[in-house]
C-alpha positions, 0 to 999 in steps of 0.5 A: 529506507526500511522495508516498511517505509518503502512499502508505504511510499510505493502504495502512496504513489500507486495504491496496491503496489506496496502490498504487492511489494510485501507479497500480498498479491490479492490485497494489492490487486484489491487496492489497484481496482478499488482506489480508482473506483473511489477516485472516479465515483466520489470526484476525488474525495474518497480517492485520497482516503483509499490512498492513505489506507493503502499506504498505512496497511502496506506499512503495517503488514511489511516485515523487516528482515530479522537481524542476526548477531554475529 
């Protein structure tokens, strides 16, 4: 699995973990705090939205290692 895919799956399972995997610690902590608040505050409706946005941003911000031709 690519780094982008790994980050997205991690953040889909636990929002913020994909961002932490990418090295975006503050962004990861943000998602770890905000998502449960939306789950509880909206009765689950907005929690799914946060999960998807966290996975999407983790995927987009992940950087694949550059391949060097030998």
